[in-house]
CHARMM internal coordinates of N, CA and C (Angstrom, degrees):
IC EDIT
DIST 1 N 1 CA 1.4524
DIST 1 CA 1 C 1.5340
ANGL 1 N 1 CA 1 C 110.89
DIST 1 C 2 N 1.2932
ANGL 1 CA 1 C 2 N 116.70
DIHE 1 N 1 CA 1 C 2 N -46.36
DIST 2 N 2 CA 1.4650
ANGL 1 C 2 N 2 CA 119.18
DIHE 1 CA 1 C 2 N 2 CA -177.34
DIST 2 CA 2 C 1.5256
ANGL 2 N 2 CA 2 C 110.86
DIHE 1 C 2 N 2 CA 2 C -68.47
DIST 2 C 3 N 1.3113
ANGL 2 CA 2 C 3 N 116.82
DIHE 2 N 2 CA 2 C 3 N -38.63
DIST 3 N 3 CA 1.4613
ANGL 2 C 3 N 3 CA 120.82
DIHE 2 CA 2 C 3 N 3 CA -176.54
DIST 3 CA 3 C 1.5207
ANGL 3 N 3 CA 3 C 113.63
DIHE 2 C 3 N 3 CA 3 C -87.03
DIST 3 C 4 N 1.3094
ANGL 3 CA 3 C 4 N 117.54
DIHE 3 N 3 CA 3 C 4 N -8.09
DIST 4 N 4 CA 1.4578
ANGL 3 C 4 N 4 CA 121.25
DIHE 3 CA 3 C 4 N 4 CA -179.01
DIST 4 CA 4 C 1.5325
ANGL 4 N 4 CA 4 C 109.50
DIHE 3 C 4 N 4 CA 4 C -78.58
DIST 4 C 5 N 1.3141
ANGL 4 CA 4 C 5 N 115.92
DIHE 4 N 4 CA 4 C 5 N 123.74
DIST 5 N 5 CA 1.4679
ANGL 4 C 5 N 5 CA 121.21
DIHE 4 CA 4 C 5 N 5 CA -178.07
DIST 5 CA 5 C 1.5254
ANGL 5 N 5 CA 5 C 112.28
DIHE 4 C 5 N 5 CA 5 C -65.73
DIST 5 C 6 N 1.3199
ANGL 5 CA 5 C 6 N 117.67
DIHE 5 N 5 CA 5 C 6 N -22.98
DIST 6 N 6 CA 1.4544
ANGL 5 C 6 N 6 CA 121.56
DIHE 5 CA 5 C 6 N 6 CA -177.59
DIST 6 CA 6 C 1.5305
ANGL 6 N 6 CA 6 C 112.93
DIHE 5 C 6 N 6 CA 6 C -91.43
DIST 6 C 7 N 1.3167
ANGL 6 CA 6 C 7 N 117.30
DIHE 6 N 6 CA 6 C 7 N 2.55
DIST 7 N 7 CA 1.4622
ANGL 6 C 7 N 7 CA 120.59
DIHE 6 CA 6 C 7 N 7 CA -178.54
DIST 7 CA 7 C 1.5166
ANGL 7 N 7 CA 7 C 111.64
DIHE 6 C 7 N 7 CA 7 C -68.20
DIST 7 C 8 N 1.3128
ANGL 7 CA 7 C 8 N 115.02
DIHE 7 N 7 CA 7 C 8 N 152.07
DIST 8 N 8 CA 1.4626
ANGL 7 C 8 N 8 CA 121.21
DIHE 7 CA 7 C 8 N 8 CA 177.38
DIST 8 CA 8 C 1.5355
ANGL 8 N 8 CA 8 C 108.47
DIHE 7 C 8 N 8 CA 8 C -71.66
DIST 8 C 9 N 1.3333
ANGL 8 CA 8 C 9 N 118.05
DIHE 8 N 8 CA 8 C 9 N 120.92
DIST 9 N 9 CA 1.4662
ANGL 8 C 9 N 9 CA 121.22
DIHE 8 CA 8 C 9 N 9 CA -177.51
DIST 9 CA 9 C 1.5355
ANGL 9 N 9 CA 9 C 113.58
DIHE 8 C 9 N 9 CA 9 C -58.40
DIST 9 C 10 N 1.3286
ANGL 9 CA 9 C 10 N 116.96
DIHE 9 N 9 CA 9 C 10 N -33.97
DIST 10 N 10 CA 1.4609
ANGL 9 C 10 N 10 CA 119.52
DIHE 9 CA 9 C 10 N 10 CA 179.92
DIST 10 CA 10 C 1.5305
ANGL 10 N 10 CA 10 C 111.05
DIHE 9 C 10 N 10 CA 10 C -67.84
DIST 10 C 11 N 1.3390
ANGL 10 CA 10 C 11 N 116.32
DIHE 10 N 10 CA 10 C 11 N -41.04
DIST 11 N 11 CA 1.4629
ANGL 10 C 11 N 11 CA 119.89
DIHE 10 CA 10 C 11 N 11 CA 178.44
DIST 11 CA 11 C 1.5317
ANGL 11 N 11 CA 11 C 110.85
DIHE 10 C 11 N 11 CA 11 C -65.03
DIST 11 C 12 N 1.3313
ANGL 11 CA 11 C 12 N 115.04
DIHE 11 N 11 CA 11 C 12 N -40.14
DIST 12 N 12 CA 1.4621
ANGL 11 C 12 N 12 CA 119.14
DIHE 11 CA 11 C 12 N 12 CA 178.11
DIST 12 CA 12 C 1.5292
ANGL 12 N 12 CA 12 C 110.18
DIHE 11 C 12 N 12 CA 12 C -64.11
DIST 12 C 13 N 1.3249
ANGL 12 CA 12 C 13 N 117.30
DIHE 12 N 12 CA 12 C 13 N -41.34
DIST 13 N 13 CA 1.4594
ANGL 12 C 13 N 13 CA 120.95
DIHE 12 CA 12 C 13 N 13 CA 179.19
DIST 13 CA 13 C 1.5259
ANGL 13 N 13 CA 13 C 111.20
DIHE 12 C 13 N 13 CA 13 C -63.26
DIST 13 C 14 N 1.3305
ANGL 13 CA 13 C 14 N 116.35
DIHE 13 N 13 CA 13 C 14 N -41.14
DIST 14 N 14 CA 1.4683
ANGL 13 C 14 N 14 CA 120.34
DIHE 13 CA 13 C 14 N 14 CA 178.20
DIST 14 CA 14 C 1.5271
ANGL 14 N 14 CA 14 C 109.95
DIHE 13 C 14 N 14 CA 14 C -63.96
DIST 14 C 15 N 1.3172
ANGL 14 CA 14 C 15 N 116.52
DIHE 14 N 14 CA 14 C 15 N -44.27
DIST 15 N 15 CA 1.4678
ANGL 14 C 15 N 15 CA 121.01
DIHE 14 CA 14 C 15 N 15 CA 179.05
DIST 15 CA 15 C 1.5273
ANGL 15 N 15 CA 15 C 110.75
DIHE 14 C 15 N 15 CA 15 C -61.19
DIST 15 C 16 N 1.3157
ANGL 15 CA 15 C 16 N 116.77
DIHE 15 N 15 CA 15 C 16 N -44.84
DIST 16 N 16 CA 1.4582
ANGL 15 C 16 N 16 CA 120.56
DIHE 15 CA 15 C 16 N 16 CA 179.63
DIST 16 CA 16 C 1.5340
ANGL 16 N 16 CA 16 C 111.72
DIHE 15 C 16 N 16 CA 16 C -64.96
DIST 16 C 17 N 1.3106
ANGL 16 CA 16 C 17 N 116.62
DIHE 16 N 16 CA 16 C 17 N -36.69
DIST 17 N 17 CA 1.4683
ANGL 16 C 17 N 17 CA 120.50
DIHE 16 CA 16 C 17 N 17 CA 177.27
DIST 17 CA 17 C 1.5258
ANGL 17 N 17 CA 17 C 110.43
DIHE 16 C 17 N 17 CA 17 C -64.37
DIST 17 C 18 N 1.3275
ANGL 17 CA 17 C 18 N 116.56
DIHE 17 N 17 CA 17 C 18 N -43.78
DIST 18 N 18 CA 1.4703
ANGL 17 C 18 N 18 CA 120.62
DIHE 17 CA 17 C 18 N 18 CA 177.60
DIST 18 CA 18 C 1.5282
ANGL 18 N 18 CA 18 C 111.31
DIHE 17 C 18 N 18 CA 18 C -62.83
DIST 18 C 19 N 1.3240
ANGL 18 CA 18 C 19 N 115.20
DIHE 18 N 18 CA 18 C 19 N -43.53
DIST 19 N 19 CA 1.4623
ANGL 18 C 19 N 19 CA 119.09
DIHE 18 CA 18 C 19 N 19 CA 179.18
DIST 19 CA 19 C 1.5298
ANGL 19 N 19 CA 19 C 111.30
DIHE 18 C 19 N 19 CA 19 C -63.34
DIST 19 C 20 N 1.3252
ANGL 19 CA 19 C 20 N 116.39
DIHE 19 N 19 CA 19 C 20 N -39.66
DIST 20 N 20 CA 1.4615
ANGL 19 C 20 N 20 CA 120.07
DIHE 19 CA 19 C 20 N 20 CA 178.85
DIST 20 CA 20 C 1.5232
ANGL 20 N 20 CA 20 C 110.97
DIHE 19 C 20 N 20 CA 20 C -64.65
DIST 20 C 21 N 1.3272
ANGL 20 CA 20 C 21 N 117.18
DIHE 20 N 20 CA 20 C 21 N -41.57
DIST 21 N 21 CA 1.4619
ANGL 20 C 21 N 21 CA 121.11
DIHE 20 CA 20 C 21 N 21 CA 178.41
DIST 21 CA 21 C 1.5242
ANGL 21 N 21 CA 21 C 110.46
DIHE 20 C 21 N 21 CA 21 C -63.00
DIST 21 C 22 N 1.3237
ANGL 21 CA 21 C 22 N 116.32
DIHE 21 N 21 CA 21 C 22 N -41.40
DIST 22 N 22 CA 1.4655
ANGL 21 C 22 N 22 CA 120.25
DIHE 21 CA 21 C 22 N 22 CA 179.13
DIST 22 CA 22 C 1.5295
ANGL 22 N 22 CA 22 C 110.90
DIHE 21 C 22 N 22 CA 22 C -65.50
DIST 22 C 23 N 1.3312
ANGL 22 CA 22 C 23 N 116.40
DIHE 22 N 22 CA 22 C 23 N -42.24
DIST 23 N 23 CA 1.4617
ANGL 22 C 23 N 23 CA 120.66
DIHE 22 CA 22 C 23 N 23 CA 178.62
DIST 23 CA 23 C 1.5313
ANGL 23 N 23 CA 23 C 111.04
DIHE 22 C 23 N 23 CA 23 C -63.35
DIST 23 C 24 N 1.3280
ANGL 23 CA 23 C 24 N 116.98
DIHE 23 N 23 CA 23 C 24 N -39.11
DIST 24 N 24 CA 1.4662
ANGL 23 C 24 N 24 CA 120.66
DIHE 23 CA 23 C 24 N 24 CA 177.63
DIST 24 CA 24 C 1.5280
ANGL 24 N 24 CA 24 C 110.97
DIHE 23 C 24 N 24 CA 24 C -62.92
DIST 24 C 25 N 1.3387
ANGL 24 CA 24 C 25 N 116.54
DIHE 24 N 24 CA 24 C 25 N -43.23
DIST 25 N 25 CA 1.4636
ANGL 24 C 25 N 25 CA 120.95
DIHE 24 CA 24 C 25 N 25 CA 179.34
DIST 25 CA 25 C 1.5285
ANGL 25 N 25 CA 25 C 110.56
DIHE 24 C 25 N 25 CA 25 C -64.28
DIST 25 C 26 N 1.3222
ANGL 25 CA 25 C 26 N 116.75
DIHE 25 N 25 CA 25 C 26 N -42.55
DIST 26 N 26 CA 1.4603
ANGL 25 C 26 N 26 CA 120.26
DIHE 25 CA 25 C 26 N 26 CA 178.99
DIST 26 CA 26 C 1.5263
ANGL 26 N 26 CA 26 C 111.52
DIHE 25 C 26 N 26 CA 26 C -66.94
DIST 26 C 27 N 1.3134
ANGL 26 CA 26 C 27 N 116.02
DIHE 26 N 26 CA 26 C 27 N -34.67
DIST 27 N 27 CA 1.4654
ANGL 26 C 27 N 27 CA 119.78
DIHE 26 CA 26 C 27 N 27 CA 177.31
DIST 27 CA 27 C 1.5275
ANGL 27 N 27 CA 27 C 111.11
DIHE 26 C 27 N 27 CA 27 C -65.43
DIST 27 C 28 N 1.3241
ANGL 27 CA 27 C 28 N 116.58
DIHE 27 N 27 CA 27 C 28 N -41.46
DIST 28 N 28 CA 1.4667
ANGL 27 C 28 N 28 CA 120.68
DIHE 27 CA 27 C 28 N 28 CA 176.73
DIST 28 CA 28 C 1.5304
ANGL 28 N 28 CA 28 C 110.34
DIHE 27 C 28 N 28 CA 28 C -63.22
DIST 28 C 29 N 1.3124
ANGL 28 CA 28 C 29 N 116.08
DIHE 28 N 28 CA 28 C 29 N -41.97
DIST 29 N 29 CA 1.4673
ANGL 28 C 29 N 29 CA 120.12
DIHE 28 CA 28 C 29 N 29 CA 179.41
DIST 29 CA 29 C 1.5287
ANGL 29 N 29 CA 29 C 111.05
DIHE 28 C 29 N 29 CA 29 C -64.07
DIST 29 C 30 N 1.3317
ANGL 29 CA 29 C 30 N 116.40
DIHE 29 N 29 CA 29 C 30 N -40.93
DIST 30 N 30 CA 1.4631
ANGL 29 C 30 N 30 CA 120.68
DIHE 29 CA 29 C 30 N 30 CA 177.71
DIST 30 CA 30 C 1.5253
ANGL 30 N 30 CA 30 C 110.62
DIHE 29 C 30 N 30 CA 30 C -62.39
DIST 30 C 31 N 1.3306
ANGL 30 CA 30 C 31 N 116.84
DIHE 30 N 30 CA 30 C 31 N -40.24
DIST 31 N 31 CA 1.4606
ANGL 30 C 31 N 31 CA 120.38
DIHE 30 CA 30 C 31 N 31 CA 178.26
DIST 31 CA 31 C 1.5277
ANGL 31 N 31 CA 31 C 110.79
DIHE 30 C 31 N 31 CA 31 C -63.65
DIST 31 C 32 N 1.3233
ANGL 31 CA 31 C 32 N 116.68
DIHE 31 N 31 CA 31 C 32 N -38.19
DIST 32 N 32 CA 1.4668
ANGL 31 C 32 N 32 CA 121.09
DIHE 31 CA 31 C 32 N 32 CA 177.75
DIST 32 CA 32 C 1.5173
ANGL 32 N 32 CA 32 C 110.35
DIHE 31 C 32 N 32 CA 32 C -61.62
DIST 32 C 33 N 1.3382
ANGL 32 CA 32 C 33 N 116.65
DIHE 32 N 32 CA 32 C 33 N -46.98
DIST 33 N 33 CA 1.4563
ANGL 32 C 33 N 33 CA 120.23
DIHE 32 CA 32 C 33 N 33 CA -179.81
DIST 33 CA 33 C 1.5271
ANGL 33 N 33 CA 33 C 111.24
DIHE 32 C 33 N 33 CA 33 C -65.89
DIST 33 C 34 N 1.3139
ANGL 33 CA 33 C 34 N 116.10
DIHE 33 N 33 CA 33 C 34 N -36.23
DIST 34 N 34 CA 1.4608
ANGL 33 C 34 N 34 CA 119.52
DIHE 33 CA 33 C 34 N 34 CA 178.04
DIST 34 CA 34 C 1.5304
ANGL 34 N 34 CA 34 C 109.79
DIHE 33 C 34 N 34 CA 34 C -63.97
DIST 34 C 35 N 1.3197
ANGL 34 CA 34 C 35 N 116.43
DIHE 34 N 34 CA 34 C 35 N -37.96
DIST 35 N 35 CA 1.4592
ANGL 34 C 35 N 35 CA 121.36
DIHE 34 CA 34 C 35 N 35 CA 177.38
DIST 35 CA 35 C 1.5269
ANGL 35 N 35 CA 35 C 110.25
DIHE 34 C 35 N 35 CA 35 C -65.18
DIST 35 C 36 N 1.3411
ANGL 35 CA 35 C 36 N 116.75
DIHE 35 N 35 CA 35 C 36 N -40.88
DIST 36 N 36 CA 1.4597
ANGL 35 C 36 N 36 CA 120.22
DIHE 35 CA 35 C 36 N 36 CA 176.12
DIST 36 CA 36 C 1.5281
ANGL 36 N 36 CA 36 C 110.74
DIHE 35 C 36 N 36 CA 36 C -58.98
DIST 36 C 37 N 1.3262
ANGL 36 CA 36 C 37 N 115.86
DIHE 36 N 36 CA 36 C 37 N -43.01
DIST 37 N 37 CA 1.4601
ANGL 36 C 37 N 37 CA 119.94
DIHE 36 CA 36 C 37 N 37 CA -179.57
DIST 37 CA 37 C 1.5245
ANGL 37 N 37 CA 37 C 110.73
DIHE 36 C 37 N 37 CA 37 C -62.85
DIST 37 C 38 N 1.3253
ANGL 37 CA 37 C 38 N 117.15
DIHE 37 N 37 CA 37 C 38 N -39.93
DIST 38 N 38 CA 1.4653
ANGL 37 C 38 N 38 CA 120.49
DIHE 37 CA 37 C 38 N 38 CA 177.19
DIST 38 CA 38 C 1.5196
ANGL 38 N 38 CA 38 C 110.14
DIHE 37 C 38 N 38 CA 38 C -60.95
DIST 38 C 39 N 1.3315
ANGL 38 CA 38 C 39 N 116.39
DIHE 38 N 38 CA 38 C 39 N -45.14
DIST 39 N 39 CA 1.4596
ANGL 38 C 39 N 39 CA 120.21
DIHE 38 CA 38 C 39 N 39 CA -179.17
DIST 39 CA 39 C 1.5203
ANGL 39 N 39 CA 39 C 111.39
DIHE 38 C 39 N 39 CA 39 C -62.40
DIST 39 C 40 N 1.3225
ANGL 39 CA 39 C 40 N 117.51
DIHE 39 N 39 CA 39 C 40 N -38.94
DIST 40 N 40 CA 1.4568
ANGL 39 C 40 N 40 CA 119.88
DIHE 39 CA 39 C 40 N 40 CA 179.39
DIST 40 CA 40 C 1.5192
ANGL 40 N 40 CA 40 C 111.34
DIHE 39 C 40 N 40 CA 40 C -68.81
DIST 40 C 41 N 1.3248
ANGL 40 CA 40 C 41 N 117.38
DIHE 40 N 40 CA 40 C 41 N -32.44
DIST 41 N 41 CA 1.4598
ANGL 40 C 41 N 41 CA 119.73
DIHE 40 CA 40 C 41 N 41 CA 177.55
DIST 41 CA 41 C 1.5172
ANGL 41 N 41 CA 41 C 110.33
DIHE 40 C 41 N 41 CA 41 C -67.46
DIST 41 C 42 N 1.3370
ANGL 41 CA 41 C 42 N 116.73
DIHE 41 N 41 CA 41 C 42 N -39.69
DIST 42 N 42 CA 1.4603
ANGL 41 C 42 N 42 CA 121.00
DIHE 41 CA 41 C 42 N 42 CA -179.59
DIST 42 CA 42 C 1.5189
ANGL 42 N 42 CA 42 C 110.10
DIHE 41 C 42 N 42 CA 42 C -68.57
DIST 42 C 43 N 1.3129
ANGL 42 CA 42 C 43 N 116.52
DIHE 42 N 42 CA 42 C 43 N -45.36
DIST 43 N 43 CA 1.4609
ANGL 42 C 43 N 43 CA 121.56
DIHE 42 CA 42 C 43 N 43 CA -175.89
DIST 43 CA 43 C 1.5302
ANGL 43 N 43 CA 43 C 111.64
DIHE 42 C 43 N 43 CA 43 C -103.78
DIST 43 C 44 N 1.3184
ANGL 43 CA 43 C 44 N 116.52
DIHE 43 N 43 CA 43 C 44 N 16.70
DIST 44 N 44 CA 1.4542
ANGL 43 C 44 N 44 CA 122.04
DIHE 43 CA 43 C 44 N 44 CA -171.25
DIST 44 CA 44 C 1.5087
ANGL 44 N 44 CA 44 C 116.18
DIHE 43 C 44 N 44 CA 44 C -46.95
DIST 44 C 45 N 1.3175
ANGL 44 CA 44 C 45 N 117.55
DIHE 44 N 44 CA 44 C 45 N -55.14
DIST 45 N 45 CA 1.4633
ANGL 44 C 45 N 45 CA 119.57
DIHE 44 CA 44 C 45 N 45 CA -174.95
DIST 45 CA 45 C 1.5148
ANGL 45 N 45 CA 45 C 111.99
DIHE 44 C 45 N 45 CA 45 C -66.07
DIST 45 C 46 N 1.3170
ANGL 45 CA 45 C 46 N 117.47
DIHE 45 N 45 CA 45 C 46 N -48.89
DIST 46 N 46 CA 1.4702
ANGL 45 C 46 N 46 CA 120.51
DIHE 45 CA 45 C 46 N 46 CA -178.45
DIST 46 CA 46 C 1.5174
ANGL 46 N 46 CA 46 C 110.65
DIHE 45 C 46 N 46 CA 46 C -62.23
DIST 46 C 47 N 1.3133
ANGL 46 CA 46 C 47 N 116.65
DIHE 46 N 46 CA 46 C 47 N -40.24
DIST 47 N 47 CA 1.4661
ANGL 46 C 47 N 47 CA 120.48
DIHE 46 CA 46 C 47 N 47 CA -179.98
DIST 47 CA 47 C 1.5258
ANGL 47 N 47 CA 47 C 110.38
DIHE 46 C 47 N 47 CA 47 C -64.97
DIST 47 C 48 N 1.3267
ANGL 47 CA 47 C 48 N 116.43
DIHE 47 N 47 CA 47 C 48 N -42.66
DIST 48 N 48 CA 1.4557
ANGL 47 C 48 N 48 CA 119.96
DIHE 47 CA 47 C 48 N 48 CA 179.66
DIST 48 CA 48 C 1.5193
ANGL 48 N 48 CA 48 C 110.65
DIHE 47 C 48 N 48 CA 48 C -61.73
DIST 48 C 49 N 1.3192
ANGL 48 CA 48 C 49 N 116.40
DIHE 48 N 48 CA 48 C 49 N -42.03
DIST 49 N 49 CA 1.4607
ANGL 48 C 49 N 49 CA 120.31
DIHE 48 CA 48 C 49 N 49 CA 179.43
DIST 49 CA 49 C 1.5219
ANGL 49 N 49 CA 49 C 110.07
DIHE 48 C 49 N 49 CA 49 C -62.83
DIST 49 C 50 N 1.3344
ANGL 49 CA 49 C 50 N 117.21
DIHE 49 N 49 CA 49 C 50 N -44.39
DIST 50 N 50 CA 1.4638
ANGL 49 C 50 N 50 CA 120.63
DIHE 49 CA 49 C 50 N 50 CA 179.34
DIST 50 CA 50 C 1.5252
ANGL 50 N 50 CA 50 C 111.24
DIHE 49 C 50 N 50 CA 50 C -63.46
DIST 50 C 51 N 1.3144
ANGL 50 CA 50 C 51 N 116.82
DIHE 50 N 50 CA 50 C 51 N -42.82
DIST 51 N 51 CA 1.4635
ANGL 50 C 51 N 51 CA 120.51
DIHE 50 CA 50 C 51 N 51 CA -179.76
DIST 51 CA 51 C 1.5248
ANGL 51 N 51 CA 51 C 109.46
DIHE 50 C 51 N 51 CA 51 C -64.03
DIST 51 C 52 N 1.3313
ANGL 51 CA 51 C 52 N 117.43
DIHE 51 N 51 CA 51 C 52 N -42.89
DIST 52 N 52 CA 1.4661
ANGL 51 C 52 N 52 CA 120.68
DIHE 51 CA 51 C 52 N 52 CA 177.94
DIST 52 CA 52 C 1.5134
ANGL 52 N 52 CA 52 C 110.99
DIHE 51 C 52 N 52 CA 52 C -62.88
DIST 52 C 53 N 1.3107
ANGL 52 CA 52 C 53 N 117.17
DIHE 52 N 52 CA 52 C 53 N -39.85
DIST 53 N 53 CA 1.4654
ANGL 52 C 53 N 53 CA 121.46
DIHE 52 CA 52 C 53 N 53 CA 179.35
DIST 53 CA 53 C 1.5268
ANGL 53 N 53 CA 53 C 110.62
DIHE 52 C 53 N 53 CA 53 C -62.85
DIST 53 C 54 N 1.3171
ANGL 53 CA 53 C 54 N 116.54
DIHE 53 N 53 CA 53 C 54 N -46.58
DIST 54 N 54 CA 1.4685
ANGL 53 C 54 N 54 CA 120.85
DIHE 53 CA 53 C 54 N 54 CA 178.75
DIST 54 CA 54 C 1.5225
ANGL 54 N 54 CA 54 C 110.21
DIHE 53 C 54 N 54 CA 54 C -63.16
DIST 54 C 55 N 1.3266
ANGL 54 CA 54 C 55 N 117.86
DIHE 54 N 54 CA 54 C 55 N -43.03
DIST 55 N 55 CA 1.4584
ANGL 54 C 55 N 55 CA 121.11
DIHE 54 CA 54 C 55 N 55 CA 179.24
DIST 55 CA 55 C 1.5299
ANGL 55 N 55 CA 55 C 110.68
DIHE 54 C 55 N 55 CA 55 C -62.05
DIST 55 C 56 N 1.3207
ANGL 55 CA 55 C 56 N 116.47
DIHE 55 N 55 CA 55 C 56 N -39.46
DIST 56 N 56 CA 1.4580
ANGL 55 C 56 N 56 CA 121.19
DIHE 55 CA 55 C 56 N 56 CA 178.72
DIST 56 CA 56 C 1.5277
ANGL 56 N 56 CA 56 C 111.25
DIHE 55 C 56 N 56 CA 56 C -65.07
DIST 56 C 57 N 1.3089
ANGL 56 CA 56 C 57 N 116.62
DIHE 56 N 56 CA 56 C 57 N -42.91
DIST 57 N 57 CA 1.4702
ANGL 56 C 57 N 57 CA 121.19
DIHE 56 CA 56 C 57 N 57 CA 178.33
DIST 57 CA 57 C 1.5277
ANGL 57 N 57 CA 57 C 110.23
DIHE 56 C 57 N 57 CA 57 C -62.64
DIST 57 C 58 N 1.3332
ANGL 57 CA 57 C 58 N 116.66
DIHE 57 N 57 CA 57 C 58 N -44.11
DIST 58 N 58 CA 1.4652
ANGL 57 C 58 N 58 CA 120.42
DIHE 57 CA 57 C 58 N 58 CA 179.81
DIST 58 CA 58 C 1.5275
ANGL 58 N 58 CA 58 C 110.50
DIHE 57 C 58 N 58 CA 58 C -62.67
DIST 58 C 59 N 1.3279
ANGL 58 CA 58 C 59 N 117.21
DIHE 58 N 58 CA 58 C 59 N -40.58
DIST 59 N 59 CA 1.4569
ANGL 58 C 59 N 59 CA 120.80
DIHE 58 CA 58 C 59 N 59 CA 178.41
DIST 59 CA 59 C 1.5269
ANGL 59 N 59 CA 59 C 110.77
DIHE 58 C 59 N 59 CA 59 C -62.74
DIST 59 C 60 N 1.3276
ANGL 59 CA 59 C 60 N 116.97
DIHE 59 N 59 CA 59 C 60 N -43.73
DIST 60 N 60 CA 1.4601
ANGL 59 C 60 N 60 CA 120.75
DIHE 59 CA 59 C 60 N 60 CA 178.52
DIST 60 CA 60 C 1.5207
ANGL 60 N 60 CA 60 C 111.66
DIHE 59 C 60 N 60 CA 60 C -61.73
DIST 60 C 61 N 1.3184
ANGL 60 CA 60 C 61 N 117.07
DIHE 60 N 60 CA 60 C 61 N -41.41
DIST 61 N 61 CA 1.4613
ANGL 60 C 61 N 61 CA 120.09
DIHE 60 CA 60 C 61 N 61 CA 178.45
DIST 61 CA 61 C 1.5229
ANGL 61 N 61 CA 61 C 111.36
DIHE 60 C 61 N 61 CA 61 C -64.03
DIST 61 C 62 N 1.3254
ANGL 61 CA 61 C 62 N 117.11
DIHE 61 N 61 CA 61 C 62 N -40.85
DIST 62 N 62 CA 1.4667
ANGL 61 C 62 N 62 CA 120.51
DIHE 61 CA 61 C 62 N 62 CA 178.58
DIST 62 CA 62 C 1.5284
ANGL 62 N 62 CA 62 C 110.75
DIHE 61 C 62 N 62 CA 62 C -64.14
DIST 62 C 63 N 1.3277
ANGL 62 CA 62 C 63 N 115.90
DIHE 62 N 62 CA 62 C 63 N -41.37
DIST 63 N 63 CA 1.4604
ANGL 62 C 63 N 63 CA 119.06
DIHE 62 CA 62 C 63 N 63 CA 178.95
DIST 63 CA 63 C 1.5298
ANGL 63 N 63 CA 63 C 111.51
DIHE 62 C 63 N 63 CA 63 C -64.92
DIST 63 C 64 N 1.3284
ANGL 63 CA 63 C 64 N 116.40
DIHE 63 N 63 CA 63 C 64 N -38.83
DIST 64 N 64 CA 1.4635
ANGL 63 C 64 N 64 CA 119.67
DIHE 63 CA 63 C 64 N 64 CA 177.34
DIST 64 CA 64 C 1.5227
ANGL 64 N 64 CA 64 C 110.84
DIHE 63 C 64 N 64 CA 64 C -63.08
DIST 64 C 65 N 1.3145
ANGL 64 CA 64 C 65 N 117.37
DIHE 64 N 64 CA 64 C 65 N -42.79
DIST 65 N 65 CA 1.4660
ANGL 64 C 65 N 65 CA 120.76
DIHE 64 CA 64 C 65 N 65 CA 177.39
DIST 65 CA 65 C 1.5234
ANGL 65 N 65 CA 65 C 110.66
DIHE 64 C 65 N 65 CA 65 C -62.32
DIST 65 C 66 N 1.3198
ANGL 65 CA 65 C 66 N 115.82
DIHE 65 N 65 CA 65 C 66 N -42.43
DIST 66 N 66 CA 1.4601
ANGL 65 C 66 N 66 CA 120.60
DIHE 65 CA 65 C 66 N 66 CA -179.84
DIST 66 CA 66 C 1.5299
ANGL 66 N 66 CA 66 C 110.32
DIHE 65 C 66 N 66 CA 66 C -62.24
DIST 66 C 67 N 1.3397
ANGL 66 CA 66 C 67 N 116.81
DIHE 66 N 66 CA 66 C 67 N -42.78
DIST 67 N 67 CA 1.4663
ANGL 66 C 67 N 67 CA 121.00
DIHE 66 CA 66 C 67 N 67 CA 179.57
DIST 67 CA 67 C 1.5163
ANGL 67 N 67 CA 67 C 111.81
DIHE 66 C 67 N 67 CA 67 C -62.13
DIST 67 C 68 N 1.3213
ANGL 67 CA 67 C 68 N 117.27
DIHE 67 N 67 CA 67 C 68 N -35.17
DIST 68 N 68 CA 1.4707
ANGL 67 C 68 N 68 CA 120.76
DIHE 67 CA 67 C 68 N 68 CA 179.99
DIST 68 CA 68 C 1.5281
ANGL 68 N 68 CA 68 C 111.47
DIHE 67 C 68 N 68 CA 68 C -66.13
DIST 68 C 69 N 1.3316
ANGL 68 CA 68 C 69 N 116.74
DIHE 68 N 68 CA 68 C 69 N -35.28
DIST 69 N 69 CA 1.4604
ANGL 68 C 69 N 69 CA 120.41
DIHE 68 CA 68 C 69 N 69 CA -175.64
DIST 69 CA 69 C 1.5257
ANGL 69 N 69 CA 69 C 113.39
DIHE 68 C 69 N 69 CA 69 C -87.82
DIST 69 C 70 N 1.3176
ANGL 69 CA 69 C 70 N 117.21
DIHE 69 N 69 CA 69 C 70 N -12.04
DIST 70 N 70 CA 1.4819
ANGL 69 C 70 N 70 CA 119.53
DIHE 69 CA 69 C 70 N 70 CA -178.60
DIST 70 CA 70 C 1.5032
ANGL 70 N 70 CA 70 C 111.87
DIHE 69 C 70 N 70 CA 70 C -94.41
END
COOR INIT
IC SEED 1 N 1 CA 1 C
IC BUILD
């Protein structure tokens, strides 16, 4: 449609506007994720320790539940 010389210019303009809006939204989302990555690099070790601690606690709780039912 975009590359077709016989296409309606108004339809092409609308399509390009929609594509531009979508690209802008995706660019903002990418910037958000990039910011998250920066934060994890700064707090990387402490965050990893906390995540491991929470995962360990969740595993222990699941095992306790399993022991009750067996």
